[in-house]
VOGU-3710 file (C-alpha; in Angstrom, 3 decimals, decimal comma):
1> mtdalaspaa> -112,671/-83,773/-56,205  -110,980/-81,835/-53,432  -111,269/-82,046/-49,687  -113,657/-79,703/-47,928  -110,977/-78,795/-45,383  -107,353/-78,198/-46,254  -104,959/-80,867/-45,023  -101,967/-79,575/-43,017  -98,658/-81,400/-43,125  -98,980/-85,073/-42,171
11> vplpgsafgv> -98,281/-86,084/-38,540  -98,091/-89,487/-36,837  -101,375/-91,326/-36,261  -103,049/-89,878/-33,126  -104,757/-91,745/-30,318  -108,396/-92,762/-30,137  -109,705/-89,314/-29,190  -108,824/-86,639/-31,711  -110,375/-83,713/-33,558  -111,210/-83,095/-37,179
21> mdlirasetl> -107,848/-81,609/-38,147  -106,037/-84,524/-36,483  -108,282/-86,875/-38,465  -107,335/-85,167/-41,713  -103,629/-85,261/-40,903  -103,789/-88,936/-39,962  -105,727/-89,943/-43,060  -103,323/-87,986/-45,256  -100,407/-89,881/-43,666  -102,079/-93,174/-44,496
31> kqsgqhraae> -102,877/-92,096/-48,075  -99,314/-90,955/-48,737  -97,996/-94,332/-47,540  -100,375/-96,180/-49,865  -102,801/-97,281/-47,118  -105,943/-95,984/-48,782  -108,259/-98,544/-47,175  -106,882/-97,776/-43,736  -107,624/-94,081/-44,308  -111,211/-94,998/-45,213
41> slyagwiqgn> -111,540/-97,090/-42,053  -110,205/-94,214/-39,980  -112,883/-91,884/-41,388  -115,628/-94,480/-40,925  -114,660/-95,054/-37,300  -114,466/-91,343/-36,544  -117,896/-90,695/-38,119  -119,445/-93,493/-36,085  -117,900/-92,182/-32,869  -118,661/-88,462/-33,420
51> pedpllyavl> -122,313/-88,219/-34,565  -122,831/-84,796/-32,966  -119,665/-83,026/-34,111  -120,569/-79,696/-35,775  -118,115/-80,415/-38,604  -119,506/-83,877/-39,327  -120,866/-82,661/-42,691  -117,344/-81,705/-43,816  -115,888/-85,010/-42,587  -118,584/-86,879/-44,513
61> fnysvlltes> -117,628/-84,858/-47,581  -113,947/-85,728/-47,237  -114,831/-89,379/-46,655  -116,872/-89,319/-49,854  -113,812/-88,103/-51,749  -111,823/-91,107/-50,509  -114,637/-93,483/-51,401  -114,940/-91,964/-54,875  -111,211/-92,391/-55,463  -111,520/-96,100/-54,599
71> gdlaqagdcl> -114,586/-96,495/-56,842  -117,246/-96,954/-54,142  -119,618/-94,450/-55,718  -122,761/-95,704/-54,003  -121,385/-95,185/-50,486  -119,776/-91,892/-51,549  -123,184/-90,682/-52,690  -124,738/-91,709/-49,369  -122,099/-89,688/-47,503  -122,767/-86,623/-49,637
81> rraialnpef> -126,515/-86,859/-49,077  -125,919/-87,082/-45,314  -123,665/-84,044/-45,537  -126,388/-82,106/-47,378  -128,981/-83,132/-44,759  -126,698/-81,804/-42,015  -125,833/-78,581/-43,862  -128,194/-77,774/-46,782  -126,095/-74,706/-47,651  -122,874/-76,675/-48,208
91> mpayinvgri> -122,585/-76,321/-51,982  -119,489/-78,536/-52,602  -121,568/-81,578/-51,628  -124,191/-80,774/-54,257  -121,480/-80,316/-56,886  -119,861/-83,663/-56,070  -123,222/-85,462/-56,148  -123,392/-84,256/-59,747  -119,931/-85,653/-60,383  -120,994/-89,059/-59,066
101> hertgaigda> -124,019/-89,000/-61,367  -121,616/-88,266/-64,209  -119,272/-91,112/-63,221  -122,197/-93,560/-63,273  -123,290/-92,386/-66,732  -126,348/-90,446/-65,558  -125,356/-87,301/-67,462  -128,863/-85,833/-67,386  -129,067/-86,185/-63,597  -125,602/-84,645/-63,262
111> vtqwlavtek> -126,511/-81,586/-65,332  -129,824/-81,217/-63,469  -127,961/-81,371/-60,146  -125,443/-78,695/-61,154  -128,040/-76,371/-62,595  -130,085/-76,790/-59,400  -127,046/-75,501/-57,495  -127,136/-72,300/-59,529  -130,783/-71,785/-58,585  -129,985/-72,074/-54,876
121> laaitgtnis> -127,405/-69,303/-55,015  -129,492/-66,168/-55,261  -127,453/-64,051/-52,857  -124,581/-62,175/-54,504  -121,546/-63,129/-52,455  -118,043/-64,050/-53,519  -118,508/-67,621/-52,309  -121,856/-68,046/-54,036  -120,459/-66,696/-57,287  -117,597/-69,182/-57,085
131> ykttalnqaa> -119,968/-72,088/-56,438  -122,301/-70,988/-59,202  -119,586/-70,767/-61,839  -118,194/-74,135/-60,697  -121,634/-75,729/-61,096  -122,145/-74,140/-64,505  -118,696/-75,231/-65,677  -119,255/-78,810/-64,521  -122,578/-78,888/-66,374  -120,925/-77,546/-69,530
141> raleavnqda> -118,144/-80,138/-69,345  -120,685/-82,969/-69,039  -122,715/-81,593/-71,946  -119,579/-81,362/-74,111  -118,760/-84,992/-73,306  -122,053/-86,126/-74,853  -121,707/-83,792/-77,876  -124,354/-81,318/-76,736  -122,316/-78,332/-77,863  -125,197/-75,870/-78,211
151> aaedvlrqsl> -126,337/-76,466/-74,640  -122,739/-76,400/-73,397  -122,131/-73,091/-75,170  -125,173/-71,550/-73,494  -124,034/-72,661/-70,033  -120,470/-71,484/-70,666  -121,751/-68,087/-71,738  -123,696/-67,813/-68,475  -120,503/-68,626/-66,563  -118,477/-66,022/-68,474
161> didghqreva> -121,229/-63,478/-67,961  -120,723/-63,884/-64,207  -116,921/-63,927/-64,370  -115,359/-63,012/-67,695  -111,818/-63,738/-66,515  -112,116/-67,539/-66,570  -109,574/-68,537/-69,201  -110,499/-72,212/-69,262  -114,169/-71,356/-69,718  -113,310/-69,012/-72,593
171> qhyvaarqrq> -111,282/-71,831/-74,184  -114,228/-74,205/-74,072  -116,668/-71,540/-75,215  -114,674/-70,725/-78,361  -113,991/-74,410/-79,069  -117,724/-75,198/-78,826  -118,490/-72,464/-81,349  -115,766/-73,774/-83,681  -117,216/-77,285/-83,612  -120,641/-75,841/-84,434
181> cewpvvapwe> -119,350/-73,633/-87,282  -120,829/-70,592/-85,575  -119,127/-67,787/-87,439  -117,657/-65,587/-86,126  -116,483/-67,983/-83,440  -115,065/-65,094/-81,414  -118,330/-63,260/-80,789  -118,005/-60,668/-78,009  -120,892/-59,268/-75,998  -121,318/-56,484/-73,476
191> rvgretlasg> -119,783/-58,399/-70,568  -116,983/-60,157/-72,478  -114,811/-58,519/-75,133  -113,218/-59,999/-78,240  -109,714/-59,707/-76,792  -110,756/-61,671/-73,709  -112,119/-64,498/-75,828  -109,217/-64,513/-78,292  -106,555/-64,416/-75,565  -108,330/-67,213/-73,723
201> msplsaaayt> -108,235/-69,549/-76,703  -106,249/-72,757/-76,448  -103,307/-72,972/-78,876  -105,107/-75,757/-80,760  -108,203/-73,590/-81,259  -106,002/-70,668/-82,248  -104,420/-72,796/-84,986  -107,897/-73,277/-86,472  -108,685/-69,571/-86,035  -105,949/-67,851/-88,036
211> ddplfllgsa> -102,874/-68,395/-90,165  -100,864/-65,729/-88,366  -97,816/-67,625/-87,072  -96,409/-64,735/-85,031  -99,724/-64,348/-83,217  -99,852/-68,137/-82,718  -96,347/-67,961/-81,241  -97,460/-65,272/-78,784  -100,661/-67,153/-78,006  -98,778/-70,374/-77,219
221> whynktdvgt> -96,350/-68,446/-74,995  -99,281/-66,858/-73,131  -100,968/-70,238/-72,673  -97,759/-71,798/-71,386  -97,091/-68,962/-68,976  -100,662/-68,618/-67,719  -102,251/-72,056/-67,959  -99,275/-74,384/-67,596  -97,486/-72,132/-65,145  -94,200/-72,587/-63,335
231> pagvmtewpr> -93,442/-75,765/-61,369  -92,319/-75,634/-57,751  -88,962/-77,077/-58,736  -87,099/-78,209/-61,844  -84,422/-80,796/-62,504  -81,017/-79,457/-63,450  -78,924/-82,627/-63,152  -79,620/-85,980/-64,779  -76,834/-88,312/-63,582  -78,354/-91,507/-64,989
241> ardatgplri> -78,839/-89,908/-68,379  -75,369/-88,315/-68,420  -73,623/-91,511/-67,381  -75,592/-93,844/-69,644  -73,671/-95,869/-72,209  -74,863/-97,804/-75,213  -77,907/-96,876/-77,310  -79,486/-93,478/-76,758  -82,345/-93,639/-74,296  -85,373/-92,093/-75,990
251> gyvssdlreh> -88,637/-91,527/-74,143  -91,936/-90,862/-75,906  -94,708/-89,280/-73,831  -98,163/-89,578/-75,361  -101,824/-90,008/-74,458  -102,538/-91,365/-77,932  -100,744/-94,728/-78,058  -104,053/-96,438/-78,837  -106,859/-96,266/-81,411  -106,343/-92,587/-82,189
261> avghlmaevf> -105,248/-90,563/-85,208  -101,762/-90,051/-83,746  -101,660/-93,696/-82,691  -102,242/-94,722/-86,296  -99,386/-92,483/-87,458  -97,002/-93,807/-84,784  -97,965/-97,473/-85,149  -94,730/-98,634/-86,801  -92,233/-96,220/-85,243  -91,256/-98,108/-82,078
271> glhdrtavev> -90,790/-101,400/-83,906  -88,676/-99,847/-86,668  -86,147/-98,255/-84,315  -82,632/-99,707/-84,560  -81,922/-101,107/-81,081  -78,206/-100,655/-81,600  -78,886/-96,906/-81,925  -81,751/-96,241/-79,505  -83,615/-97,763/-76,599  -87,342/-96,969/-76,690
281> sayycgvpas> -89,327/-96,079/-73,577  -93,000/-95,155/-73,865  -94,782/-93,168/-71,154  -98,514/-93,439/-71,658  -100,666/-90,670/-70,183  -104,022/-91,369/-71,810  -107,320/-92,936/-70,873  -107,406/-96,639/-69,949  -107,033/-98,633/-73,171  -106,946/-102,279/-74,190
291> damheqfkas> -107,391/-102,131/-77,960  -105,087/-104,008/-80,318  -103,088/-100,919/-81,242  -102,422/-100,110/-77,568  -101,205/-103,669/-77,030  -98,976/-103,332/-80,090  -97,327/-100,243/-78,623  -96,738/-102,113/-75,379  -95,096/-104,975/-77,247  -92,916/-102,847/-79,519
301> adrfvsisqm> -91,426/-100,572/-76,834  -88,458/-101,703/-74,748  -90,153/-100,157/-71,731  -93,835/-99,196/-71,489  -94,931/-97,255/-68,411  -98,422/-95,932/-67,735  -98,101/-92,583/-65,966  -101,795/-91,697/-66,188  -102,295/-92,236/-62,453  -98,982/-90,636/-61,438
311> ddaaaarria> -98,768/-86,970/-60,552  -96,281/-84,878/-62,512  -93,553/-85,021/-59,881  -93,747/-88,814/-59,593  -93,784/-89,257/-63,374  -90,792/-86,927/-63,725  -88,863/-88,911/-61,116  -89,619/-92,146/-62,955  -88,400/-90,746/-66,274  -85,209/-89,413/-64,673
321> edgiqilvdv> -84,610/-92,729/-62,874  -84,961/-94,507/-66,219  -82,064/-92,369/-67,465  -83,971/-90,932/-70,411  -81,664/-88,706/-72,431  -84,104/-87,329/-75,000  -87,769/-86,942/-74,069  -90,200/-86,529/-76,959  -93,476/-84,681/-76,363  -95,946/-86,357/-78,737
331> ngytrdartr> -98,887/-84,378/-77,321  -97,926/-80,735/-77,224  -101,004/-78,677/-76,385  -103,590/-81,383/-77,059  -106,068/-83,275/-74,884  -104,579/-85,214/-71,945  -101,155/-83,609/-72,494  -98,744/-83,541/-69,540  -97,028/-80,231/-70,237  -96,476/-79,598/-66,516
341> lfairpapvi> -94,465/-82,800/-66,442  -92,149/-81,434/-69,137  -91,872/-78,178/-67,186  -90,080/-80,130/-64,442  -87,448/-81,026/-67,093  -87,126/-84,772/-66,381  -84,607/-85,264/-69,210  -81,682/-83,190/-70,539  -83,203/-82,767/-74,027  -86,890/-82,169/-74,748
351> vnwlgypgtm> -88,423/-82,385/-78,225  -91,759/-81,295/-79,735  -92,847/-83,750/-82,454  -95,942/-84,882/-84,302  -98,907/-84,567/-81,934  -99,249/-80,778/-81,936  -98,832/-78,774/-85,170  -97,075/-75,697/-83,903  -94,540/-74,148/-81,588  -94,743/-74,816/-77,857
361> aspyhhyvva> -93,239/-71,403/-76,992  -92,065/-72,924/-73,710  -88,803/-72,466/-71,815  -88,086/-76,214/-71,912  -88,800/-77,534/-75,429  -85,414/-77,340/-77,157  -86,316/-78,692/-80,595  -89,272/-79,028/-82,937  -89,076/-81,736/-85,613  -90,489/-80,621/-88,971
371> ddfvvppshe> -89,434/-80,781/-92,613  -88,264/-78,251/-95,180  -91,800/-77,537/-96,406  -93,619/-77,319/-93,096  -90,912/-74,989/-91,747  -88,667/-73,542/-94,454  -85,667/-71,560/-93,163  -87,439/-68,201/-93,554  -90,183/-69,408/-91,194  -87,917/-70,347/-88,297
381> iyyseavlrl> -88,622/-66,993/-86,649  -92,155/-68,271/-85,931  -90,787/-70,879/-83,509  -89,221/-70,722/-80,071  -87,554/-74,097/-80,612  -84,600/-74,882/-82,851  -85,924/-76,562/-86,006  -84,610/-79,946/-87,121  -85,941/-81,608/-90,247  -86,932/-84,987/-91,641
391> pcyqpnnrkr> -87,605/-85,690/-95,338  -91,302/-85,545/-94,332  -92,119/-84,940/-90,699  -95,141/-87,296/-90,510  -94,732/-91,082/-90,120  -97,380/-93,407/-91,503  -98,643/-96,891/-90,825  -98,190/-99,014/-93,931  -100,045/-101,874/-92,235  -103,295/-100,010/-91,687
401> vvservptra> -106,384/-102,162/-92,012  -108,822/-101,418/-94,826  -112,173/-103,165/-95,050  -112,518/-105,512/-98,007  -116,054/-104,328/-98,620  -116,135/-101,141/-100,687  -119,541/-99,446/-100,735  -121,067/-98,073/-103,915  -121,662/-94,390/-104,432  -125,383/-95,024/-104,275
411> eaglpddatv> -124,991/-96,683/-100,847  -123,087/-93,623/-99,668  -125,723/-91,232/-101,007  -123,423/-89,926/-103,747  -124,150/-89,366/-107,466  -122,651/-91,924/-109,857  -122,087/-89,493/-112,732  -120,824/-86,311/-111,080  -117,641/-85,071/-109,432  -117,476/-85,835/-105,718
421> fcsfngthkl> -115,344/-83,470/-103,683  -114,690/-84,502/-100,088  -113,203/-83,287/-96,835  -113,196/-85,540/-93,800  -111,773/-83,045/-91,335  -113,622/-82,270/-88,110  -115,989/-79,301/-88,204  -113,754/-77,362/-85,790  -111,328/-76,865/-88,712  -113,970/-75,321/-90,939
431> trftfdrwls> -113,806/-71,514/-91,214  -116,093/-69,250/-93,198  -113,224/-68,419/-95,585  -112,586/-72,112/-96,322  -116,256/-72,999/-96,712  -116,873/-70,083/-99,059  -114,000/-71,268/-101,275  -115,453/-74,772/-101,337  -118,841/-73,357/-102,319  -117,198/-71,362/-105,116
441> ildgvpgsvl> -115,701/-74,607/-106,427  -119,086/-76,356/-106,240  -120,675/-73,441/-108,065  -118,076/-73,753/-110,824  -118,549/-77,504/-111,309  -122,181/-78,199/-112,247  -123,703/-81,240/-110,573  -120,789/-81,774/-108,207  -121,288/-82,523/-104,517  -119,252/-81,947/-101,366
451> wllsghetvh> -118,951/-85,002/-99,102  -118,289/-84,052/-95,481  -117,801/-86,007/-92,284  -120,998/-86,062/-90,282  -121,360/-83,873/-87,209  -124,385/-82,771/-85,213  -127,569/-82,228/-87,195  -127,686/-78,546/-86,164  -124,245/-78,093/-87,756  -125,470/-79,744/-90,958
461> erlkaharrr> -128,413/-77,348/-91,107  -126,188/-74,350/-90,414  -123,850/-75,279/-93,285  -126,767/-75,951/-95,633  -128,264/-72,560/-94,784  -124,949/-70,862/-95,532  -124,738/-72,688/-98,863  -128,265/-71,598/-99,732  -127,375/-67,958/-99,017  -124,401/-68,348/-101,374
471> gvaperlvfa> -126,657/-69,701/-104,134  -125,599/-73,360/-103,807  -128,369/-75,918/-103,363  -128,073/-77,389/-99,852  -128,659/-80,934/-101,120  -125,224/-80,729/-102,752  -123,765/-81,162/-99,274  -123,659/-84,866/-98,363  -122,717/-85,984/-94,846  -120,847/-89,248/-94,291
481> pkmanpdhma> -121,765/-91,028/-91,038  -118,859/-91,859/-88,743  -117,792/-95,495/-88,807  -114,946/-97,788/-87,800  -111,633/-96,762/-89,357  -111,256/-99,805/-91,706  -114,700/-99,097/-93,174  -114,025/-95,372/-93,360  -110,785/-96,014/-95,247  -112,579/-98,290/-97,717
491> rypladlfld> -115,011/-95,570/-98,777  -112,336/-92,933/-99,577  -112,016/-93,948/-103,271  -115,657/-92,966/-103,840  -114,381/-89,368/-103,854  -112,663/-87,733/-106,828  -110,793/-84,934/-105,045  -110,123/-84,116/-101,397  -110,361/-80,366/-100,666  -108,145/-79,207/-97,822
501> stpygahtta> -109,210/-76,759/-95,124  -107,199/-73,829/-93,854  -105,684/-72,525/-91,599  -105,837/-75,935/-89,869  -105,479/-78,386/-92,704  -105,848/-82,111/-93,168  -103,091/-84,075/-91,463  -103,877/-87,742/-90,775  -106,956/-87,415/-92,994  -104,769/-86,245/-95,893
511> sdalwmgvpv> -102,346/-89,153/-95,594  -105,341/-91,519/-95,364  -106,744/-90,073/-98,594  -103,388/-90,344/-100,355  -102,894/-93,922/-99,134  -106,226/-94,771/-100,768  -105,216/-93,022/-104,001  -107,431/-89,944/-103,647  -105,786/-86,693/-104,853  -105,658/-83,866/-102,292
521> ltyagrafas> -105,783/-80,179/-103,247  -104,374/-77,809/-100,639  -103,758/-74,106/-100,113  -100,578/-73,771/-98,048  -100,270/-70,947/-95,552  -97,456/-69,943/-93,210  -98,193/-71,597/-89,861  -97,357/-75,227/-89,133  -100,970/-76,474/-89,178  -101,619/-74,841/-92,550
531> rvcgslvraa> -98,532/-76,345/-94,217  -98,694/-79,988/-93,124  -101,032/-81,012/-95,934  -98,732/-79,415/-98,511  -95,828/-81,383/-97,086  -97,775/-84,643/-97,357  -98,950/-83,945/-100,906  -95,396/-83,137/-102,014  -94,037/-86,233/-100,261  -96,663/-88,332/-102,082
541> gvpdlvctta> -95,193/-87,164/-105,399  -97,857/-84,682/-106,538  -96,437/-81,243/-105,598  -98,506/-79,572/-108,338  -101,579/-80,006/-106,094  -100,178/-77,446/-103,631  -101,571/-73,944/-104,241  -100,040/-70,742/-102,898  -103,016/-68,373/-103,212  -106,723/-68,601/-102,466
551> eafvargial> -107,551/-67,719/-106,054  -105,341/-70,502/-107,393  -106,987/-73,008/-105,042  -110,485/-72,171/-106,294  -109,438/-72,073/-109,963  -107,581/-75,393/-109,696  -110,472/-77,023/-107,863  -112,898/-75,975/-110,584  -110,569/-77,064/-113,390  -109,971/-80,496/-111,870
561> grdraalaay> -113,639/-80,910/-110,998  -114,511/-80,430/-114,663  -111,790/-82,829/-115,849  -112,509/-86,309/-114,499  -109,807/-87,738/-116,770  -107,180/-85,540/-115,111  -108,369/-86,663/-111,682  -108,156/-90,305/-112,782  -104,579/-89,701/-113,936  -103,669/-88,236/-110,537
571> reriragrdt> -105,243/-91,243/-108,862  -103,100/-93,638/-110,889  -99,985/-91,561/-110,289  -100,516/-91,596/-106,518  -101,231/-95,328/-106,436  -98,232/-96,146/-108,604  -95,886/-94,234/-106,307  -97,347/-95,318/-102,991  -94,737/-97,956/-102,186  -91,749/-95,795/-103,140
581> ctlfdtprlv> -92,726/-92,221/-102,243  -91,264/-90,345/-99,275  -94,625/-90,052/-97,505  -94,964/-93,761/-96,839  -91,285/-94,586/-96,380  -91,574/-94,942/-92,615  -88,335/-96,968/-92,250  -86,395/-94,065/-93,779  -88,156/-91,573/-91,499  -87,200/-93,578/-88,415
591> releglygqm> -83,555/-93,828/-89,545  -83,442/-90,069/-90,140  -85,109/-89,452/-86,779  -82,427/-91,474/-85,050  -79,849/-89,291/-86,797  -81,542/-86,180/-85,401  -81,505/-87,687/-81,913  -77,768/-88,213/-82,295  -77,312/-84,539/-83,220  -79,363/-83,453/-80,210
601> wqafqagtlp> -77,347/-85,518/-77,775  -74,047/-84,320/-79,223  -75,231/-80,720/-78,772  -76,074/-81,416/-75,136  -72,719/-83,039/-74,470  -70,923/-80,142/-76,177  -72,855/-77,570/-74,150  -74,490/-76,144/-77,292  -78,083/-77,182/-76,631  -80,303/-74,446/-78,109
611> rpdlanldvc> -82,049/-72,074/-75,736  -85,733/-71,449/-76,568  -86,180/-67,968/-78,059  -88,929/-66,289/-76,020  -87,960/-62,676/-76,694  -90,830/-60,204/-77,181  -93,539/-62,841/-77,373  -95,779/-60,573/-75,316  -95,630/-58,134/-78,237  -96,551/-60,926/-80,683
621> lelglavdhe> -99,609/-61,639/-78,559  -100,553/-57,980/-78,156  -100,407/-57,133/-81,848  -102,051/-60,384/-82,855  -104,999/-59,719/-80,553  -105,471/-56,299/-82,112  -106,557/-57,926/-85,404  -110,056/-59,281/-86,042  -108,893/-62,480/-87,725  -112,392/-63,404/-88,866
631> atevqtiady> -112,757/-60,128/-90,742  -109,228/-60,230/-92,219  -107,852/-63,524/-93,522  -104,184/-63,030/-92,718  -103,207/-65,964/-94,940  -104,144/-63,918/-97,998  -101,832/-60,992/-97,100  -99,050/-61,272/-99,668  -96,383/-59,306/-97,773  -96,913/-60,810/-94,345
641> hgwwaerlar> -93,519/-59,728/-92,992  -94,022/-56,194/-94,269  -97,479/-56,092/-92,690  -96,042/-57,114/-89,339  -93,041/-54,765/-89,656  -95,373/-51,811/-90,208  -97,409/-52,656/-87,128  -94,263/-53,177/-85,070  -93,015/-49,744/-86,119  -96,237/-48,115/-84,924
651> rdavrpippc> -96,064/-49,980/-81,615  -92,379/-49,141/-81,159  -93,112/-45,437/-81,647  -95,589/-45,541/-78,776  -93,815/-47,972/-76,489  -90,291/-49,014/-77,524  -89,721/-52,700/-78,209  -86,429/-54,243/-77,036  -84,237/-55,402/-79,941  -84,455/-59,084/-80,890
661> drfaalragg> -83,363/-61,260/-83,809  -86,945/-62,217/-84,676  -88,176/-58,671/-85,238  -84,909/-57,649/-86,890  -85,507/-60,382/-89,494  -89,048/-59,127/-90,060  -87,913/-55,561/-90,579  -85,218/-56,747/-92,963  -87,834/-58,628/-94,964  -86,253/-61,971/-94,065
//
């Protein structure tokens, strides 16, 4: 929530008689000095003493913001209703009443309130348009939070129809369509073009949209430049980090150090670090958490700091004061990330690792940690960061809890005597190309079923209808209800073969399947997100389950689906190697990671820290947007570099492109 009137620079507390702007300045002074309650008292006293002031409605609004921040939602609501009674045309009050409804769990009342705002704004004025889109966007956000994606999509479309240049709204609109498997997900209409929607996509949505790593590089650069932006100031000196002695000071920034997929992957990392080599600081930026895994992270870090309630500048100061030498971004462009914090450069070395499967394309991420399969040398041109490699880039928790009770196939709604294919990825990863390949495999294995993670019932019906159109009986799709992770893990062995999705493949879900002995078949692409599963499968000791073409993926899936004995042999092979394979050797990964940190710090001290390569990324974005990625599956283009080189040549003939190493490598076929 924001104040109704802008607050000028703070001034000393005025005397007993003062105007509205003096009130705002005084309350801001108190807030900045940590005297929140005193600021509330100041507002309350002023309101009582100035019942006839013409700006009382705005003061009530600002007072409600303070009360909301301190959690007094009932009184905040009363203030807003008084403000509305004084000025029925003051739309911010209506919008914040909806926010209070949302905070108290009354989502229906919140959505009703926001949609009522849109009905009150019949006149076409710039202010009314702004209020209307704000109300629509708030309603959509609340609907998304309760998994009402269809309704959210409709409201977001209305907002874009009014103002098609809202990048954040376009991001949510495309993401809602991805979760609903509404293909094509980038569906333009008269008021909003395909390029607008595609350029507005978040990098995470883009990774599920296409396996075109040069476009994804340009898209991430555009997101960083436009949505993250440029901070007011950056740090250029880090005296406490430079002068530190002893173990390297490593800081991990993450919103997921709790019951979360990334939390499960990271569970052992802090505790396995060699304290003679590194000192571990964790900076938590997620939602309030008290689960056992969150407490474990607190206990296993040398320093655990919650920065969720700190602004970026304050968090950056804290990290710099702690003398952090290498700061690891474990979020990247994912929910609750603090990318603007990294933009301030609170540590000399900044690293992109684990949480986000792709390049950050930022001016401040120096390294990305991968492995030789996820990013082979010929793929380094798809990254702005310098690439450093582990044996397998993904850590795993060898102490994960698995329920002792294993359900039967009958209890799970699965056939006892047929091949069960599965994929427990979220529906946002499911493209038409992937689903059609899965259906081809089902069609080639009589009696087989496809076991999917449950989503919304409308999504189930949409997928069943698509299967029916492809000649596959819809009852061959079985949906697994979501359940607690130990119970979910226990049911994995009911499946015979896990089928990977692309371009955004199985990551944590693949390592879960392999831990439980379920073979995973994958089709590796070129971008980070489409190669992770291949890396995990290879590291588990079954590299022959990595396919390099779409045709090979379908043929192999059919062959394995018809050969239950072969699948059983894979299962035994995976189980036999579980305790010795690279994938689950987390102690080795942590040792190797510490070695990489040593290399990074030596490079900084030697003045050879890599500079992010951001040359011509606007061209990567431009040419990537020119392709309809849902009509052309770029992953299936055999000569990807040649395809890009040809398009670059045409663009260069029209508007010359400055020379750069990245495009020179493409043209050379490297």
